[in-house]
N, C-alpha and C positions, 0 to 999 in steps of 0.2 A: 516604781510602785504604781500599780494600776488604780483606777478610779474606785473600785470596790474596796480596796484596802484603805485608801485615803478616807473614804466615806465612813468606813467602819471605825477607823481611828478617831475621826471627828465625833462620831456618835458616842464613843467611849471617853470623850473629854480630853483627847490629846491636843493640848494647846499648841505644842511646837509644830505639828503638821498643819494645824489651822493657820498659824502665823506664817508658815512657809507658803501656803496656798495664797494667803493675802498678799504677801510680798511679790509673789510670782505674777499675779493677775490684776493687781490693783490699778496700775497705770493703764493697761490696755482696756480694762473695763471702764475707767474714767473717760478715756478717749471715745469709747463707744457711746457712753451716756452723753458726753458733750456733743456728739454728732446729732443727737436727738434734741437735747434741751438747750443747746447753744449757750450754756453758762458753766464755766469751769467750777465755780464754787458749788453750784447745784449738782453738777455731775459727781463731784467728790462726795457730797452728802448722800446722794443716792447709792453710790457704791458702798460707802461705809454702812449705810442702813441695810443693804443686802447682806453684807458680811455679819452684821450684828444679828440679823434675823436668822441667818444660817447657824450661827453659834448658839443663840438662845433657844432655837427650835431643834437643836441637833438630836434630842431624844426621840423626836417624831419624824426625823428625816427619812424621806422615801423618794429617792431620785431614780426615775425610770430611764433617763437619757444619760449621756456621759456628763461628768461633773462640769466641764467647761461650758457645754451647751446649756446646762441648767443655770449656771451663773449668768451667762449672757442673756438668757430668756428672763431671768429675774430682774436684771438691770434694765432690760428693754421695757418690761412691764412697769417697773417703778418710774422709769423716765416718761413713759406715756401717761401714767397717772399724774406725774408732776406737771406735764403740759396741760392736761385737762383741768387741773386745779388753777393753773396760771391763766388759762383761757377764760375762766369765770371771772377773774379779776381784771384782765386786760383785753383789749381789742386784739383779735387775732392778726389783723393787718399790721398793727404796730409791732407784733412779735416778728413777723416776716421782715419788715423793714429794718428792724434792729439786729437781725441775725447775720448781716454781712460781717465777715471776719476779715480784718486787715491783712492777716497772714496769707489770704488767698488772692490778694490783689496782684495783678500781673505787672511786672516791671521789665523794662527793656534792658537787655544785656547786649552790650556792644560786641561785635564779632571778635574783637581782640581779647575778650575775657577768657578765662580758663574753661576747660571742659567741664570741671565741677560746677562752675557757675551756670553753664549752659544746661547741664542736667538739672540743676536746681530750678532754673527758669522753666524748663519743660515740665518738671514735676508740678510746679505751681500752676502752670497753664492747664494741665490735665486735672488737677484738684479743683481749680476754679470751674471748669466745665462740668466736672462730676457733681459739684454742688448743685448744678442746675438740672440734673436728671430728675425724672419723675420719682416720687417718694420711694416706692418699693424698689425700683431699679437702683436708686442711689444707696439705699440701705444695704442691699445685697452686694453692690459693687464695693462699698467700703468694708463690709465684713470680709469679703474675699481678698481685696487688694491692700487694704490698710491693716486689717487685723489678722490676716493670714489664715482665716478659717477655711475648712474644706466645704464642699458642696453639701456633704452629709451633715456637718455641724450647723451650717446655715439653715438647712431644711428643718432640723430639730429646733433651733432657736425660734424660727419664725413660724413653725408649724405649717410648713408648705411641703409639697412633694419635691423630691430631688429634681424632677423634670421641670417643674415650675421655676425653681431656683436657677437651673441651667438656662431656661428660656429668658428669664429676666436679666440674667447676667449677659447673655448674648445680645439682648435688646440694648442694654446699657453700653456695651462695647461698640455696637453699630452706631448708636447716637453719638458717642464720643468720637469715633472715627470720622463720621460725617462733619461734625462741628470743628474738628481739628485739621481736617484736610486743607492743605495749603498754608496752614499757620505754623506747621512744624517742617523745618527744612533739614 
């Protein structure tokens, strides 16, 4: 079923197709929101709010991009709004200091460990360095490599040209390659 058919069914109140869309995209949208707000609970609230708004405003729904890009953009906008609200309550430096995630800490794996452990260690190493990328490069890198979006989808979500997305992704990969040189054997 294509996006136009899904949107049409949602507009006409088809709860089953809406539920299917929710189940299909909820986790990945939560991960995307979490990458921005750094709070699992807040990310879940944001994604739920986006879906509630989609359902409650379905009669006026006018999506000009593909549905997935629309939902990513909605989650991104809601996440940024949440950060703005939080910034008025908290010092922005405290937010940055508290955003370190234990899951990205690098741990040493002895050479006798399995190949799976080595792959996990390298994935954590790359994720740790990717978290340090400049904001726009980091966002594009994670949308592409963690969320599996295409260059076209990313350009629609972020309202950037495809060429800009490609250049930022290239920049991110160059930075990562330089930072990881000599650390991956």
